[in-house]
N, C-alpha and C positions, 0 to 999 in steps of 0.2 A: 595676500588674500585677506579680506576683512572677516570679522566674526560672523557677520550676516551671511557671507558667501559660504563659510564653513557649515553654518546651521542649515542652509538650503541644500548643500551637497549631502549632509548627513541625513536630512529628512527624506531626500529623494532616494538615498540608498536603502533606508528603512522601508520605504514604500514599495521597493522592488519586489520583495517577497510576497506581500499580500496581493500585489497586482498579478504576479505570476500564478499564485494559487487560485485566484479568482478567474483568471483566463483559462487555466487548465480544467477547473472544476465547473465553471459556469455558475458559481455560487457567490453571492455578495457577502463575503466574510466580514467586510468592513461595516456591515449593518448590525453585527452582533453587539448588543449593549450590555452583555454580561449579567443577564437575569439569573443564570445558573440552573435553569430548568433541565438542560441537557445532562449536566453532572448529577443532579439530584435523581434523575430517572435512570441513569446508566447502570446496568446490572454488572458491569465489569470495572466500575470506577474504583472499587476496593483494591484492585490489583494494579492500577495505573500509577505511574510516578507523577504524571501531570493530568489533572482531570480535563474533560473535554472543553469546558468553558475557558480554562486557562490556556489550553492549546489555541483556541480561537483568538484569545487576547495576545498571545505571543506572536501569532501570525501577523496581527495588526501592528505589532511593535517591531516587526521585521527580524525577529529572533530565529533566523533560519536554522542554525545549528542546534539550538535547544529543542526545537520542534522535531527536526529530522532525526536527531539522535535519541529521541524519547522512546520509552517502551510502550507508551500509550497507543501509538499508531499501529503497533503490531498486535496489541491485546484487544483492540476494538473488535467486537464480534459482528459488526455490521447488522445489528438487529433492528436498526431504524427507530429505536425508542427516542433518541435525541432529535432525530428529524421530525417526528410527529409532535414532539413537545415544543419545538422552537417557535416562538411567537413571530419571528421574522421570516419564517419559512426557509431557513437555510438548511440545505440537505447536508448536515454535518457528516453523516456516514459516508457520503460520496467524497467529501473533502478529505476524510481519513484515507480513502482509497487513493486519492491523488497524492497525498503526503507519503504513502507507502511507496508509490511508484517513484516519486522524487528522491526518496531516501535510497532506494535501490540503485538508481542512476548515479547518485552522489557517492555511493559506496558506504553509506551509513547503515550497516547491517549488524553491527556488533551487539546492539541492545538486545535483540531476540534472534540470535543466529538460527536456532532450531526452527522458529516460525518462518523466517525468510527462506531458509533452505527447503522447508516443506512446501511453501507456496511455489517456489521455483520448480521443484520436482513434480508437483501436482500439474502445473501448466504444461511442462514438458511431456508428461505422461499422456495427457489428453491430446496434445498436438500430435504425438506419435501414433496413438492408437484410436483416437476418436472418443474414448471414454476412459475412466480410471480403471486400471488393472491393479487392484490393491496389493497383491504379493510383490509385484515388481516395484511399486511405489515405495513400500516399506523397506525392501532390500536396498534400493538405490539411496533412500534417505539415510538409512543407518550407515551405509558405506561412506556417504558424503560427510557424515558427522563423526566418523572414526569409531563406530561401534557396530561392526558388521553382524555380530551374532546376538544383538540385543533382544530381538523378538523371535528368534529361531524356535524356541520351545513353544511359544504361543502359536506360531504359524503351523507347526506340526499338529498340535492339538486341534486347531480349527480345520485343518485339511482332513484329518481323520474323521471328523464329525460331519464332513461334507459342507462346511461353511466357507471354505476357501477354494476357488477354482484353480485348476492346474494350468489351464490355458486361457488366454484373453478371448473375450467374445468379439466376433467379427462385427464391424460397424459399417452400415451402408453409407455411401456418400463420403468416404474418407478422403478421396481425391479433392472433392469440392471443399471439404472442411480445411484441408491443408492450404487450399487456395485462399480461403478466408484469412488464415493465419498469415499468409504471405502478404495479403493486402494490409493487414493490421501493422505488420513490420514496416512496410513502405510508408504508411501514414505516420507512424512514430518517427521514422527516420526523417521524413519531410518536415514534421513538426519540430524535431530537434534542430535540424539545419536552419529552419526559419527563425527559431528562437535564438540560436547561436548568432545568426546574422543580425538580429535586433540588438543583441547584447553588444556586438562589435560596433554597431552604429552608435549606440548610446555612450560607449566608453570614450 
């Protein structure tokens, strides 16, 4: 194999990540020219290990692991500041959503385990009840994180003051809502199988 062949293969491999992110997000990440406006305006940049502009650049460079293992994608508050400031009209906040989904599917959750577990429990709570039932969410989250009694004292105080409900509120249309969740699962499964098939075809 010639040097030019190796270069072509390497280049194609690097482009796989940005192509995948663009396909899943519908955003032209490759058009980012690193003006830095997203990072300059981000209210959470101080807590990130990689600022938003660098995340965009790493995607362009095909650095999948560095991006999906970063704390940044979990710390992003989805406030849309970056999106409104981007001169290329790239919806960076939506790209972050997609990166979180990709990280979960790849098992890269060690960066912010508490956040990933909270997101998982939050979605599960809504799916089961139709809306968030805070006491159950807090209990399940703390059990999952190995700290079952962490918020017990606070919960009792809130309950005594009438700030915390004992029973979940009934939600209308719960059956229909569960049907929507089922449709989303089927779409995700179909997308995953299609993407897997594409990957097999290219390999």
